[in-house]
MITOR-901934 format. One record per residue: residue in three letters; z, y, x of N, C-alpha, C in turn. Coordinates in nm, 2 decimals, decimal comma, padded with zeros to 4 digits, m for minus. Example, Ala and Ser with C-alpha at 12.3 -4.5 7.8 and 13.67 -1.06 7.14 Angstrom:
! residues 2
<rest ALA&nup 00,78&nnorth m00,57&neast 01,32&caup 00,78&canorth m00,45&caeast 01,23&cup 00,78&cnorth m00,33&ceast 01,32>
<rest SER&nup 00,71&nnorth m00,22&neast 01,28&caup 00,71&canorth m00,11&caeast 01,37&cup 00,79&cnorth 00,00&ceast 01,29>
END
This chain:
! residues 141
<rest MET&nup 00,98&nnorth m00,23&neast m08,19&caup 01,08&canorth m00,16&caeast m08,33&cup 01,10&cnorth m00,07&ceast m08,39>
<rest GLY&nup 01,17&nnorth 00,03&neast m08,39&caup 01,18&canorth 00,17&caeast m08,42&cup 01,23&cnorth 00,24&ceast m08,32>
<rest GLU&nup 01,21&nnorth 00,36&neast m08,37&caup 01,28&canorth 00,45&caeast m08,27&cup 01,39&cnorth 00,57&ceast m08,39>
<rest SER&nup 01,50&nnorth 00,62&neast m08,30&caup 01,56&canorth 00,77&caeast m08,37&cup 01,57&cnorth 00,82&ceast m08,27>
<rest HIS&nup 01,49&nnorth 00,94&neast m08,29&caup 01,54&canorth 01,10&caeast m08,22&cup 01,65&cnorth 01,21&ceast m08,29>
<rest PRO&nup 01,75&nnorth 01,23&neast m08,25&caup 01,86&canorth 01,30&caeast m08,29&cup 01,86&cnorth 01,38&ceast m08,30>
<rest LEU&nup 01,79&nnorth 01,40&neast m08,18&caup 01,80&canorth 01,58&caeast m08,11&cup 01,67&cnorth 01,66&ceast m08,16>
<rest THR&nup 01,59&nnorth 01,60&neast m08,19&caup 01,45&canorth 01,67&caeast m08,26&cup 01,43&cnorth 01,59&ceast m08,42>
<rest SER&nup 01,48&nnorth 01,54&neast m08,48&caup 01,50&canorth 01,45&caeast m08,62&cup 01,37&cnorth 01,41&ceast m08,62>
<rest THR&nup 01,37&nnorth 01,28&neast m08,56&caup 01,24&canorth 01,22&caeast m08,55&cup 01,25&cnorth 01,05&ceast m08,56>
<rest LEU&nup 01,13&nnorth 01,04&neast m08,64&caup 01,18&canorth 00,86&caeast m08,66&cup 01,06&cnorth 00,80&ceast m08,64>
<rest THR&nup 01,03&nnorth 00,73&neast m08,56&caup 00,88&canorth 00,62&caeast m08,53&cup 01,01&cnorth 00,42&ceast m08,59>
<rest GLN&nup 00,84&nnorth 00,38&neast m08,64&caup 00,87&canorth 00,25&caeast m08,65&cup 00,74&cnorth 00,17&ceast m08,70>
<rest ASP&nup 00,73&nnorth 00,06&neast m08,59&caup 00,60&canorth m00,03&caeast m08,59&cup 00,62&cnorth m00,15&ceast m08,72>
<rest VAL&nup 00,48&nnorth m00,11&neast m08,79&caup 00,51&canorth m00,23&caeast m08,89&cup 00,36&cnorth m00,32&ceast m08,86>
<rest ILE&nup 00,37&nnorth m00,45&neast m08,92&caup 00,22&canorth m00,52&caeast m08,89&cup 00,19&cnorth m00,49&ceast m09,05>
<rest LEU&nup 00,05&nnorth m00,46&neast m09,07&caup 00,00&canorth m00,44&caeast m09,18&cup m00,12&cnorth m00,53&ceast m09,18>
<rest GLU&nup m00,09&nnorth m00,63&neast m09,31&caup m00,24&canorth m00,74&caeast m09,36&cup m00,34&cnorth m00,66&ceast m09,44>
<rest CYS&nup m00,46&nnorth m00,65&neast m09,35&caup m00,55&canorth m00,60&caeast m09,45&cup m00,69&cnorth m00,70&ceast m09,47>
<rest VAL&nup m00,67&nnorth m00,68&neast m09,64&caup m00,73&canorth m00,80&caeast m09,71&cup m00,90&cnorth m00,72&ceast m09,69>
<rest ASP&nup m00,99&nnorth m00,77&neast m09,61&caup m01,11&canorth m00,74&caeast m09,64&cup m01,24&cnorth m00,76&ceast m09,73>
<rest VAL&nup m01,34&nnorth m00,74&neast m09,79&caup m01,44&canorth m00,70&caeast m09,91&cup m01,41&cnorth m00,90&ceast m09,95>
<rest THR&nup m01,44&nnorth m00,95&neast m09,86&caup m01,45&canorth m01,10&caeast m09,85&cup m01,30&cnorth m01,20&ceast m09,89>
<rest GLY&nup m01,20&nnorth m01,14&neast m09,91&caup m01,09&canorth m01,17&caeast m09,91&cup m01,00&cnorth m01,24&ceast m09,80>
<rest HIS&nup m01,07&nnorth m01,25&neast m09,67&caup m01,03&canorth m01,26&caeast m09,56&cup m00,87&cnorth m01,18&ceast m09,50>
<rest ALA&nup m00,76&nnorth m01,24&neast m09,47&caup m00,61&canorth m01,10&caeast m09,42&cup m00,68&cnorth m01,10&ceast m09,28>
<rest ARG&nup m00,64&nnorth m00,98&neast m09,19&caup m00,61&canorth m00,98&caeast m09,05&cup m00,52&cnorth m00,88&ceast m09,08>
<rest GLN&nup m00,43&nnorth m00,91&neast m08,93&caup m00,32&canorth m00,86&caeast m08,89&cup m00,40&cnorth m00,72&ceast m08,84>
<rest LEU&nup m00,33&nnorth m00,61&neast m08,88&caup m00,33&canorth m00,45&caeast m08,82&cup m00,20&cnorth m00,41&ceast m08,74>
<rest ASP&nup m00,14&nnorth m00,39&neast m08,62&caup m00,05&canorth m00,30&caeast m08,62&cup m00,07&cnorth m00,15&ceast m08,66>
<rest ALA&nup 00,06&nnorth m00,11&neast m08,70&caup 00,07&canorth 00,09&caeast m08,70&cup 00,23&cnorth 00,05&ceast m08,68>
<rest GLU&nup 00,20&nnorth 00,26&neast m08,69&caup 00,33&canorth 00,25&caeast m08,70&cup 00,34&cnorth 00,39&ceast m08,84>
<rest LEU&nup 00,49&nnorth 00,38&neast m08,87&caup 00,56&canorth 00,46&caeast m08,94&cup 00,61&cnorth 00,57&ceast m08,92>
<rest ALA&nup 00,57&nnorth 00,70&neast m08,91&caup 00,61&canorth 00,80&caeast m08,84&cup 00,68&cnorth 00,92&ceast m08,96>
<rest TYR&nup 00,83&nnorth 00,96&neast m08,89&caup 00,86&canorth 01,10&caeast m09,00&cup 00,92&cnorth 01,17&ceast m08,84>
<rest ASP&nup 00,91&nnorth 01,33&neast m08,91&caup 01,01&canorth 01,45&caeast m08,85&cup 01,00&cnorth 01,53&ceast m08,92>
<rest ALA&nup 01,16&nnorth 01,61&neast m08,93&caup 01,21&canorth 01,63&caeast m09,01&cup 01,11&cnorth 01,81&ceast m09,04>
<rest LYS&nup 01,05&nnorth 01,83&neast m08,94&caup 00,99&canorth 02,00&caeast m08,90&cup 00,90&cnorth 01,98&ceast m09,09>
<rest ASP&nup 00,87&nnorth 01,82&neast m09,04&caup 00,79&canorth 01,84&caeast m09,19&cup 00,88&cnorth 01,74&ceast m09,30>
<rest PRO&nup 00,99&nnorth 01,80&neast m09,39&caup 01,04&canorth 01,70&caeast m09,43&cup 00,97&cnorth 01,59&ceast m09,55>
<rest PHE&nup 00,86&nnorth 01,65&neast m09,59&caup 00,80&canorth 01,67&caeast m09,69&cup 00,69&cnorth 01,49&ceast m09,69>
<rest ALA&nup 00,63&nnorth 01,51&neast m09,54&caup 00,49&canorth 01,39&caeast m09,52&cup 00,57&cnorth 01,25&ceast m09,38>
<rest VAL&nup 00,49&nnorth 01,14&neast m09,44&caup 00,51&canorth 01,08&caeast m09,34&cup 00,36&cnorth 01,01&ceast m09,29>
<rest THR&nup 00,37&nnorth 01,03&neast m09,20&caup 00,26&canorth 00,99&caeast m09,11&cup 00,26&cnorth 00,81&ceast m09,09>
<rest MET&nup 00,16&nnorth 00,72&neast m09,14&caup 00,08&canorth 00,58&caeast m09,10&cup 00,03&cnorth 00,58&ceast m09,00>
<rest THR&nup 00,06&nnorth 00,52&neast m08,90&caup m00,11&canorth 00,57&caeast m08,72&cup m00,15&cnorth 00,44&ceast m08,75>
<rest PHE&nup m00,29&nnorth 00,40&neast m08,77&caup m00,31&canorth 00,25&caeast m08,74&cup m00,40&cnorth 00,24&ceast m08,59>
<rest ARG&nup m00,33&nnorth 00,12&neast m08,54&caup m00,40&canorth 00,11&caeast m08,39&cup m00,50&cnorth 00,00&ceast m08,42>
<rest THR&nup m00,60&nnorth 00,07&neast m08,36&caup m00,79&canorth 00,01&caeast m08,36&cup m00,77&cnorth m00,02&ceast m08,24>
<rest ARG&nup m00,93&nnorth m00,08&neast m08,21&caup m00,93&canorth m00,11&caeast m08,11&cup m01,02&cnorth 00,03&ceast m08,07>
<rest SER&nup m01,06&nnorth 00,09&neast m08,13&caup m01,13&canorth 00,22&caeast m08,12&cup m01,10&cnorth 00,33&ceast m08,11>
<rest GLY&nup m00,90&nnorth 00,33&neast m08,09&caup m00,86&canorth 00,40&caeast m08,06&cup m00,75&cnorth 00,42&ceast m08,22>
<rest ASP&nup m00,61&nnorth 00,54&neast m08,20&caup m00,55&canorth 00,57&caeast m08,27&cup m00,58&cnorth 00,62&ceast m08,43>
<rest VAL&nup m00,59&nnorth 00,61&neast m08,51&caup m00,59&canorth 00,65&caeast m08,66&cup m00,52&cnorth 00,71&ceast m08,73>
<rest PRO&nup m00,42&nnorth 00,79&neast m08,74&caup m00,36&canorth 00,86&caeast m08,86&cup m00,38&cnorth 00,90&ceast m08,96>
<rest TRP&nup m00,30&nnorth 00,88&neast m09,05&caup m00,31&canorth 00,86&caeast m09,23&cup m00,18&cnorth 00,96&ceast m09,32>
<rest VAL&nup m00,17&nnorth 01,06&neast m09,31&caup m00,07&canorth 01,16&caeast m09,36&cup m00,02&cnorth 01,17&ceast m09,52>
<rest PHE&nup 00,08&nnorth 01,09&neast m09,59&caup 00,09&canorth 01,10&caeast m09,71&cup 00,26&cnorth 01,19&ceast m09,69>
<rest HIS&nup 00,29&nnorth 01,16&neast m09,86&caup 00,39&canorth 01,22&caeast m09,88&cup 00,55&cnorth 01,10&ceast m09,87>
<rest ARG&nup 00,59&nnorth 01,14&neast m09,82&caup 00,71&canorth 01,08&caeast m09,83&cup 00,76&cnorth 01,01&ceast m09,98>
<rest GLU&nup 00,77&nnorth 01,05&neast m10,09&caup 00,82&canorth 01,06&caeast m10,19&cup 00,71&cnorth 00,95&ceast m10,23>
<rest LEU&nup 00,65&nnorth 00,94&neast m10,18&caup 00,51&canorth 00,84&caeast m10,23&cup 00,58&cnorth 00,73&ceast m10,19>
<rest LEU&nup 00,57&nnorth 00,71&neast m10,14&caup 00,61&canorth 00,57&caeast m10,03&cup 00,76&cnorth 00,53&ceast m10,08>
<rest LEU&nup 00,88&nnorth 00,61&neast m10,07&caup 00,97&canorth 00,55&caeast m10,17&cup 00,94&cnorth 00,51&ceast m10,27>
<rest GLY&nup 00,83&nnorth 00,61&neast m10,40&caup 00,82&canorth 00,50&caeast m10,56&cup 00,78&cnorth 00,41&ceast m10,50>
<rest GLY&nup 00,66&nnorth 00,45&neast m10,44&caup 00,54&canorth 00,26&caeast m10,45&cup 00,56&cnorth 00,15&ceast m10,41>
<rest MET&nup 00,73&nnorth 00,16&neast m10,36&caup 00,78&canorth 00,04&caeast m10,30&cup 00,84&cnorth 00,00&ceast m10,44>
<rest SER&nup 00,78&nnorth 00,04&neast m10,56&caup 00,89&canorth m00,07&caeast m10,70&cup 00,80&cnorth 00,01&ceast m10,79>
<rest ASP&nup 00,72&nnorth 00,09&neast m10,82&caup 00,65&canorth 00,15&caeast m10,96&cup 00,52&cnorth 00,12&ceast m10,84>
<rest PRO&nup 00,40&nnorth 00,18&neast m10,94&caup 00,29&canorth 00,21&caeast m10,87&cup 00,28&cnorth 00,37&ceast m10,89>
<rest ALA&nup 00,27&nnorth 00,41&neast m10,76&caup 00,22&canorth 00,54&caeast m10,74&cup 00,10&cnorth 00,62&ceast m10,67>
<rest GLY&nup 00,13&nnorth 00,71&neast m10,65&caup m00,02&canorth 00,81&caeast m10,62&cup m00,15&cnorth 00,80&ceast m10,71>
<rest GLU&nup m00,25&nnorth 00,87&neast m10,66&caup m00,39&canorth 00,88&caeast m10,73&cup m00,45&cnorth 00,95&ceast m10,61>
<rest GLY&nup m00,56&nnorth 00,93&neast m10,67&caup m00,65&canorth 00,99&caeast m10,56&cup m00,72&cnorth 00,91&ceast m10,41>
<rest ASP&nup m00,67&nnorth 00,96&neast m10,31&caup m00,70&canorth 00,89&caeast m10,11&cup m00,57&cnorth 00,79&ceast m10,11>
<rest VAL&nup m00,47&nnorth 00,85&neast m10,16&caup m00,35&canorth 00,72&caeast m10,12&cup m00,23&cnorth 00,68&ceast m10,26>
<rest ARG&nup m00,30&nnorth 00,52&neast m10,27&caup m00,22&canorth 00,47&caeast m10,41&cup m00,08&cnorth 00,37&ceast m10,29>
<rest ILE&nup m00,01&nnorth 00,38&neast m10,36&caup 00,12&canorth 00,27&caeast m10,28&cup 00,19&cnorth 00,15&ceast m10,44>
<rest SER&nup 00,17&nnorth 00,06&neast m10,43&caup 00,24&canorth 00,01&caeast m10,53&cup 00,32&cnorth m00,15&ceast m10,49>
<rest PRO&nup 00,40&nnorth m00,19&neast m10,55&caup 00,46&canorth m00,32&caeast m10,50&cup 00,36&cnorth m00,43&ceast m10,55>
<rest SER&nup 00,43&nnorth m00,57&neast m10,46&caup 00,38&canorth m00,64&caeast m10,46&cup 00,39&cnorth m00,72&ceast m10,46>
<rest ILE&nup 00,39&nnorth m00,90&neast m10,43&caup 00,43&canorth m01,02&caeast m10,42&cup 00,33&cnorth m01,09&ceast m10,36>
<rest ASP&nup 00,33&nnorth m01,16&neast m10,19&caup 00,27&canorth m01,19&caeast m10,11&cup 00,27&cnorth m01,38&ceast m10,15>
<rest LEU&nup 00,19&nnorth m01,43&neast m10,09&caup 00,13&canorth m01,57&caeast m10,12&cup 00,29&cnorth m01,68&ceast m10,08>
<rest GLU&nup 00,38&nnorth m01,66&neast m09,99&caup 00,46&canorth m01,68&caeast m10,00&cup 00,59&cnorth m01,63&ceast m10,05>
<rest GLY&nup 00,56&nnorth m01,59&neast m10,20&caup 00,66&canorth m01,51&caeast m10,25&cup 00,72&cnorth m01,40&ceast m10,27>
<rest ARG&nup 00,70&nnorth m01,36&neast m10,06&caup 00,80&canorth m01,22&caeast m10,07&cup 00,78&cnorth m01,08&ceast m10,10>
<rest ALA&nup 00,83&nnorth m00,98&neast m10,15&caup 00,80&canorth m00,83&caeast m10,16&cup 00,68&cnorth m00,77&ceast m10,07>
<rest VAL&nup 00,62&nnorth m00,76&neast m10,08&caup 00,53&canorth m00,65&caeast m10,01&cup 00,52&cnorth m00,51&ceast m10,13>
<rest THR&nup 00,46&nnorth m00,41&neast m10,03&caup 00,42&canorth m00,27&caeast m10,03&cup 00,27&cnorth m00,29&ceast m10,04>
<rest VAL&nup 00,18&nnorth m00,26&neast m10,13&caup 00,05&canorth m00,25&caeast m10,09&cup m00,03&cnorth m00,09&ceast m10,07>
<rest ILE&nup m00,11&nnorth m00,08&neast m10,03&caup m00,11&canorth 00,05&caeast m09,96&cup m00,32&cnorth 00,05&ceast m09,94>
<rest GLU&nup m00,31&nnorth 00,15&neast m10,05&caup m00,47&canorth 00,15&caeast m10,08&cup m00,48&cnorth 00,34&ceast m10,00>
<rest LEU&nup m00,58&nnorth 00,31&neast m09,93&caup m00,63&canorth 00,42&caeast m09,84&cup m00,79&cnorth 00,49&ceast m09,89>
<rest HIS&nup m00,82&nnorth 00,61&neast m09,95&caup m00,98&canorth 00,61&caeast m09,98&cup m01,05&cnorth 00,71&ceast m09,94>
<rest SER&nup m01,19&nnorth 00,69&neast m09,92&caup m01,22&canorth 00,82&caeast m09,85&cup m01,31&cnorth 00,80&ceast m09,93>
<rest ASN&nup m01,44&nnorth 00,93&neast m09,86&caup m01,57&canorth 00,96&caeast m09,88&cup m01,61&cnorth 00,85&ceast m09,86>
<rest THR&nup m01,62&nnorth 00,81&neast m09,73&caup m01,69&canorth 00,68&caeast m09,67&cup m01,66&cnorth 00,57&ceast m09,67>
<rest GLY&nup m01,54&nnorth 00,49&neast m09,83&caup m01,54&canorth 00,35&caeast m09,85&cup m01,35&cnorth 00,37&ceast m09,84>
<rest SER&nup m01,27&nnorth 00,23&neast m09,86&caup m01,18&canorth 00,23&caeast m09,92&cup m01,10&cnorth 00,11&ceast m09,79>
<rest PHE&nup m00,98&nnorth 00,17&neast m09,82&caup m00,92&canorth 00,03&caeast m09,71&cup m00,76&cnorth 00,00&ceast m09,81>
<rest VAL&nup m00,73&nnorth m00,17&neast m09,80&caup m00,64&canorth m00,22&caeast m09,90&cup m00,56&cnorth m00,28&ceast m09,75>
<rest ALA&nup m00,47&nnorth m00,23&neast m09,77&caup m00,30&canorth m00,32&caeast m09,66&cup m00,20&cnorth m00,39&ceast m09,73>
<rest GLN&nup m00,11&nnorth m00,47&neast m09,69&caup 00,05&canorth m00,46&caeast m09,72&cup 00,11&cnorth m00,50&ceast m09,65>
<rest THR&nup 00,26&nnorth m00,42&neast m09,62&caup 00,32&canorth m00,45&caeast m09,51&cup 00,45&cnorth m00,57&ceast m09,60>
<rest ARG&nup 00,51&nnorth m00,62&neast m09,55&caup 00,67&canorth m00,66&caeast m09,61&cup 00,75&cnorth m00,52&ceast m09,59>
<rest THR&nup 00,77&nnorth m00,52&neast m09,74&caup 00,87&canorth m00,39&caeast m09,83&cup 01,01&cnorth m00,40&ceast m09,82>
<rest PRO&nup 01,06&nnorth m00,48&neast m09,69&caup 01,19&canorth m00,51&caeast m09,70&cup 01,17&cnorth m00,36&ceast m09,53>
<rest GLU&nup 01,06&nnorth m00,37&neast m09,44&caup 01,05&canorth m00,35&caeast m09,30&cup 01,00&cnorth m00,16&ceast m09,37>
<rest VAL&nup 00,95&nnorth m00,14&neast m09,51&caup 00,89&canorth m00,02&caeast m09,55&cup 01,08&cnorth 00,09&ceast m09,62>
<rest ALA&nup 01,13&nnorth m00,02&neast m09,67&caup 01,28&canorth 00,04&caeast m09,72&cup 01,32&cnorth 00,06&ceast m09,57>
<rest ARG&nup 01,40&nnorth 00,01&neast m09,52&caup 01,45&canorth 00,04&caeast m09,40&cup 01,37&cnorth 00,18&ceast m09,32>
<rest PHE&nup 01,28&nnorth 00,17&neast m09,29&caup 01,19&canorth 00,35&caeast m09,26&cup 01,19&cnorth 00,44&ceast m09,31>
<rest VAL&nup 01,20&nnorth 00,43&neast m09,47&caup 01,20&canorth 00,55&caeast m09,58&cup 01,36&cnorth 00,54&ceast m09,58>
<rest GLU&nup 01,47&nnorth 00,49&neast m09,59&caup 01,61&canorth 00,50&caeast m09,57&cup 01,72&cnorth 00,54&ceast m09,48>
<rest ARG&nup 01,63&nnorth 00,56&neast m09,28&caup 01,57&canorth 00,63&caeast m09,26&cup 01,55&cnorth 00,75&ceast m09,23>
<rest THR&nup 01,46&nnorth 00,80&neast m09,29&caup 01,44&canorth 00,92&caeast m09,33&cup 01,53&cnorth 00,99&ceast m09,40>
<rest LEU&nup 01,54&nnorth 00,97&neast m09,51&caup 01,68&canorth 00,98&caeast m09,57&cup 01,81&cnorth 01,04&ceast m09,49>
<rest GLU&nup 01,82&nnorth 00,95&neast m09,41&caup 01,93&canorth 01,00&caeast m09,34&cup 01,95&cnorth 01,10&ceast m09,26>
<rest ILE&nup 01,82&nnorth 01,17&neast m09,22&caup 01,73&canorth 01,25&caeast m09,13&cup 01,73&cnorth 01,36&ceast m09,28>
<rest VAL&nup 01,66&nnorth 01,35&neast m09,33&caup 01,64&canorth 01,48&caeast m09,44&cup 01,69&cnorth 01,43&ceast m09,59>
<rest PRO&nup 01,74&nnorth 01,40&neast m09,69&caup 01,76&canorth 01,34&caeast m09,82&cup 01,65&cnorth 01,40&ceast m09,91>
<rest LEU&nup 01,66&nnorth 01,32&neast m10,02&caup 01,54&canorth 01,42&caeast m10,08&cup 01,64&cnorth 01,50&ceast m10,17>
<rest GLY&nup 01,49&nnorth 01,61&neast m10,18&caup 01,62&canorth 01,73&caeast m10,23&cup 01,65&cnorth 01,87&ceast m10,13>
<rest ALA&nup 01,65&nnorth 01,82&neast m10,01&caup 01,73&canorth 01,88&caeast m09,92&cup 01,58&cnorth 01,94&ceast m09,76>
<rest GLU&nup 01,49&nnorth 01,89&neast m09,87&caup 01,36&canorth 01,96&caeast m09,76&cup 01,32&cnorth 02,08&ceast m09,79>
<rest THR&nup 01,31&nnorth 02,12&neast m09,71&caup 01,28&canorth 02,31&caeast m09,66&cup 01,17&cnorth 02,27&ceast m09,57>
<rest ILE&nup 01,10&nnorth 02,43&neast m09,55&caup 00,98&canorth 02,41&caeast m09,48&cup 01,00&cnorth 02,57&ceast m09,37>
<rest ASP&nup 01,01&nnorth 02,64&neast m09,25&caup 01,04&canorth 02,70&caeast m09,18&cup 00,88&cnorth 02,79&ceast m09,21>
<rest VAL&nup 00,90&nnorth 02,88&neast m09,34&caup 00,72&canorth 02,98&caeast m09,33&cup 00,71&cnorth 03,06&ceast m09,25>
<rest ASP&nup 00,80&nnorth 03,13&neast m09,21&caup 00,79&canorth 03,19&caeast m09,13&cup 00,71&cnorth 03,16&ceast m09,01>
<rest ALA&nup 00,76&nnorth 03,04&neast m08,93&caup 00,72&canorth 02,97&caeast m08,80&cup 00,57&cnorth 02,88&ceast m08,87>
<rest MET&nup 00,54&nnorth 02,81&neast m09,01&caup 00,43&canorth 02,79&caeast m09,04&cup 00,34&cnorth 02,86&ceast m08,97>
<rest ILE&nup 00,32&nnorth 03,02&neast m09,03&caup 00,22&canorth 03,11&caeast m09,07&cup 00,20&cnorth 03,16&ceast m08,92>
<rest ASP&nup 00,30&nnorth 03,16&neast m08,86&caup 00,31&canorth 03,20&caeast m08,65&cup 00,20&cnorth 03,11&ceast m08,61>
<rest THR&nup 00,22&nnorth 02,97&neast m08,67&caup 00,16&canorth 02,86&caeast m08,59&cup m00,04&cnorth 02,92&ceast m08,69>
<rest LEU&nup m00,05&nnorth 02,91&neast m08,78&caup m00,15&canorth 02,97&caeast m08,83&cup m00,27&cnorth 03,12&ceast m08,79>
<rest LEU&nup m00,17&nnorth 03,21&neast m08,76&caup m00,20&canorth 03,33&caeast m08,70&cup m00,21&cnorth 03,33&ceast m08,59>
<rest PRO&nup m00,34&nnorth 03,43&neast m08,51&caup m00,34&canorth 03,45&caeast m08,42&cup m00,24&cnorth 03,52&ceast m08,35>
<rest SER&nup m00,17&nnorth 03,47&neast m08,23&caup m00,02&canorth 03,61&caeast m08,16&cup m00,09&cnorth 03,73&ceast m08,16>
<rest ALA&nup m00,06&nnorth 03,83&neast m08,19&caup m00,09&canorth 04,01&caeast m08,17&cup m00,06&cnorth 04,02&ceast m07,99>
END
């Protein structure tokens, strides 16, 4: 299911993606959504594949907005849709120099995850410790 870690302000939630290949066939793929208050603007979606885990990081507000309206441009695009059974789904498109990936997951699952991230850090309350970031980027003296 999902886990919240209040002491570290992290959150994870398993999701099942339905991936559509170029022939139109759908395949299920396990993934994990993760949020960490240390990077309050970001969400990580980790795809679990036979070759290993593949993480993709994108903006939390993109995920929030994409549940109700098309959002994003460039390498991540998220939009609302309806599946063949009439259920609300969120479509996630990832684009890179080597190809594209399109998948959908049930919107209530995405909404539950986003709501839980907002309990950890509400919209507008995001801050980044710039000094700590600089310390991690620069070698210690």
